[in-house]
N, C-alpha and C positions, 0 to 999 in steps of 0.2 A: 594469770589464772583466776584472780579475783573477779574480773569482768565476766567470766563464765558463770560464776556462782551468784553474782550480784542480783540477778533477776530472782533466783530462788530465795535469797535472803529477803528480798522485798516482799515476796508472797508470804513467807513465814512471819515477817514483821507485821504485815497487814492482818493475817489471820490471828496472831497473838494479841494484836491491839484490839480487834473486835471481841476476842474472848475476855480481855480484861475490862472492856466497857460493859459487858454482860455481868461480869463479877461486881462491877461498881454498882450496877443497877439492881442486882439480886441481893447482894450482901453488903450492908452498911457496916463499916468497921472503922475503929479509930486508926488502925494501922495504914489504912488508905490514905490518910492525911500525910504520912511520911512517904509512901511509895509513889503516889501521883506527881508530885513536883520532880522527883528524881526521873521518872519516865518521861516527863515533858522535857527536862533538860536534855536527856540523852537523845531523844527524837529530834529536838531542835538542832542539836549539834550534828546529827547525821544529815539533816536537811541542808544545813548551812555550809557544810563541807564542800569546797569547790571541786567540781568534777574533773578538771584539767590539772589540778595541783599534784606534784610529785612528792613533795614533803610538807608535813604539817608538824610544827614544833620540833623539828629535827627527826621525826619518824616518817616512814613512808605512808602516804595518804591511804593506800589500800589496806595497810596493816591497822591504822587507826580506825578506819570504817569497819573493818572485820571485828576488831575489839569492841567497838560500840554496839554493833549488831548482836554479838554474843552476850555482852553485858546486859543489853536490853532484854534478850530472851531469858537470861537467868533471873533478872529481877521480876519479870512477869510470872515465871513458873514458881519461884519462891514466894512471891507476893500472894499469888492465888492459893497456894497451900496454907500460908499464914492467915489469910483473911477468912478463910472458910470457917475454921473453929467450930463451935457448937452450932452456930446458925446454919451451917452448910449440911449438916447431918440430919438425917430423918430422926424424928423422935419415936421411941417405942411406946406403945400403949400398954 
């Protein structure tokens, strides 16, 4: 079942990564110092995971990849909302 949705996960992963890059370029925040290494770690784990493996650390490889994708999405969504703060809102005159 995971193989059917893996392409969709990769597309969402790519789109959210592009959105996060835009967030980094537009909004400079101290919180990004904490979020960026976490995102790099999760992305590297997703890429390094062997495609033919059935188990990773005692768990099914597909479940681990699914967890990593969803965790990556959540970190980006929460990180984007946290880093906007006052800089992301339009100022009233």
